[in-house]
N, C-alpha and C positions, 0 to 999 in steps of 0.2 A: 599441425596444432600448435598454437603458441601458448607458452607457459611461462610464469614467473613465480618463484617460491622464495617468500621472505619470512622473517620471524613474525612479521604482522599479519601474514596470511598468504594464501596461494590463489592465484588467478589463472584460469585456463580458458582458451577459446578454440573451439572446434569448427568455426566457420558459421555457426548457427546460434551458439549460446555461449555467454560469458559465465562461467562457474566461479562463484567466490566462496572460499572456505576461509573462516577466521583463523589466525594463529594461536598457538597455545601460550605465547609469552605473556608474562604477567602485565605487560603494558597494554594488552589488547582489552577493550572495554567490555564490561559485563553485558551490554546490550548486544554487542556483535557476537559474543560467545553464546548468549541465550538464543539469538536468532538463528545461528547456525549457517549451514550451507545455503546459499542463494543461487538460483539458476535464472539469469537474465536473458531472455530471447532478443535476438537481434532487432526485431521490430520495436522493442521497448526502448532502444538506444537512441539519444539525440547526439551524443558525441562522446569522445574520449580525449584525455589530455595527459601529458607528463610534465611536471614542474620541477625541474632540477634544483638542487641546493647543494651547499658546501658539505654538509654532513650527511644529508639525506634528502631524497626528493620525494614527490607525491604523485602517485597514479590516481587519476579521477575518471569515474564514469558519470556522464550526465544523462539522465533518463528523460524521456518525454513526458510532459505534463500530463498528470492523470494516470500513468502507467503502473505506479507502485502506491498501494494503500498507505504504507508507512511514511513515504515522503509526502503523500497527500495530507495526511493528519498532522504531521510535524511541521509542514510549511516553512522549512529552511531553519527551524529553531533547534535542530539537533547540533550539538557541539561536534567538532571535527573528530574527536576521539570515538564518538559514537556512530559516526557516519559509515555505513557498511559499504559505501561505494567509493571509499578513499583507502589507499594502500600506501604505507610508508615504504619507500625503496631505499636501500643502502646505497651509497655514492658509487660503489664499483659495479652496480647492476643497472646503471642508467642506460647502457646500450640495449639490454635485454628488454627494459620498459619501453624504450622507443620503438623497438621492433613489435612489441605487443600492440602498442598504439597504432602503427602502420597496418598491421594485419586487420585489426578491428575497422579502422577506417576504410580500407579497401573494400572490405565486406558490405559496409554501409553504402559505399558508392556503387558497387556492383549490383547490389539489391534494390538500389534507389529508395532506401527507407527514407520515410518523410520524418521531419524534426518536430512537427506541430503536436498539439494536444491529441489525446486519444479519447474515445467515448466509452472504454471499458478497461477494466484493470487487467494488464498483461502479466502481472506477478500475483501469486496466490495470497501472499501475506503470511504472517506467522502461523505455525501449525497449532492445531487444536487437540485437546483442551489447553487452555493457558491460565496460569495463576500467578498473580503477582501481589506481594505485599510490600507496601511503602506508605510513608506518611501515616495518615490516620486510619488506614483500612486495607483491606485485601480485596482485590477485583478478580473474579473468575468468569471465564467465558468458555462455553462448551459448544457453540454454534447455534444454540437455541435460546439461551437466555444469559443475561449478565447478573451475577451476584456480587453483592458489596457487603462485606462483613467488617465490623468495626473492632478497633482495639482500645486498650485502656486510655490511650491518648485522645480519643474522639470526644467532642463536645457532647454532653449529656443530651441536649435537645436534639441532636442528630442520631445518636446511638440508642435513644429510648425505644424508637420503633423496631429495633432489631434488624437482623439481616434483610436486605433489600433484594428482591428478585424481579428483574426486568426483562419480560419476553422480547426478543429481537424484534418482533413485529411492532412493539410499542416505542422502539428507539427511533426518534426522528432525526437526530444528528448527535455527533461526538465531538468533544473539543478536549485537546490536550495542550497544556502550556507549561513549560518548565519554570522553575523558580528563578528570579533574577534580582540580585542585590537583597534588599529587604522584603521584596514581594515574593509570597509563596505561589507555588504553581498548583495545578490541579487537573484532573481527569474528570470530565463533566459529561453526563448524558442527558440530553433534552428528551423528556418522555411525553408522549402524546397525552393529552388530558391532564397533565400535571406540571403546568408552566410554574417557574419560580424565579425570583429575582434575589433570592438569598445568596449570600457569598458562599463559596465552596466549603468553608468552615462549618456551615450550618445546613448546607444542602444535602438531603439524604440520597441524592443521586450523583453525588460527586465525591471524589477522594481528594483531600488536600495534601499537597506535596511540599516539603520543607527544604528541598535541596540536598538530599542525602544521596548515597551511592546507588540505591536501586530506583530512584525516581524515573530515569529514562525508561526503565522496563515497563512503566505504565503506558508508554507510547506503543508498545507491542500489543497491549490488550486493545488499545483504541484502535490500532491498524487492523487487528483481527476482526472486529466488529464492523469497521468501515468497509472492509472488503466484501461484506455480505449485504450492505446496504445499496440502494440504487447509486449508480455512479453519478457524480455531480455533472458531468458533461454529456450524459446520455441524453439523446433526443426524446421527447415526450409527445409523440403525435397522438391524435384522438384514436381511441381503440376501435371504435365502430368503423372507421375507414379501413382498418387493418384486418378485421375478422369477417367482414362482409365480402361481397364479390370485390375482386381487385381489378379495376380498370387499368389498362396498359397504355401509358402515355403515347400519343401518337399512333393509336391503333395497336394491333397485336404485334408490334416490332419485337423480334427475337431478342435483340440485345437489351431492350429495355426491360423485358420480362426477366431475363438473367439477372439484371441489375436489381430487379425487385426481390428475386430469390436471396441475393446476397444481403440485401438490406434487412429482410425477415430474419435471416440467420443471425445477424448482428443484434437485432432486438432481442431475439430469443436468448442468445448467449448473455446479453447484458441483463436479463431478468425481467425486461419490460413485458415481453410476452410469455403467457403460460405455455406449457406443453400442448394443451388442446388448441389454444389460440393459433400457435405456430402451425400446428398440423393443418387446421382449417384454412389458414390463409395461404399456405404452401400448395395445398390441393387445388385452391382456387386459380393460382397462377399457372400450375402444371397443365390445368385444363385448356390454357390458352396457347401452350407451346405446340 
């Protein structure tokens, strides 16, 4: 097992999983402390690197596109301090960091892990329930619905409707944007049958962010919701072809039928097929084996 322990955090690798535990040092960001321990399976990794420096170096994990709901929703807009896949390494521990990199790279090579995008989330995202107060409101998500409550700084036209409850089934998409310069950021939910072009300041389905310390935590709420929505890269085949009789390409070829079973399992795990649809389709394939 490879391990590196720093004030910034502790990373361990057992050959299958990189475990990341944020440090307790005051320099560690609030987002990383709130997110807590992360278990990154080897199949979610696209690469790892160590960047040495005069005073300190940086150890970085690069995840496959679409593997992590947090990275998916933040889209590269998290600052370095809030990035959970970055570890500050003291100058005298560079050798340990390089050994850690070698161990992970060797495992990636031996397992022949692909580096391209994935069609399902390989990390679960932030734990539930989650509640964050920042900007002009407080967002809560329990796995079934998002609740937005307002504070005294909220525009009256927005707060007059009271607390908003948005069932997960009504959420079409989520957008998180940090503040930059004089531009405020926001966490916004696009809701079915309730489209709006109102700025976040007036949108009852958005929390406006002003660049304060807790703003990045709203990205955790966004990631928790996104992790339970359909994956953006998941295939969307016509359901009738999946739940009816399943023809085997090229006749009843054994390998083709096994591939179909794996495809159905992936679709079920991605949430595209219901339990009943998956069972029906699987039985149809098994009858041909």
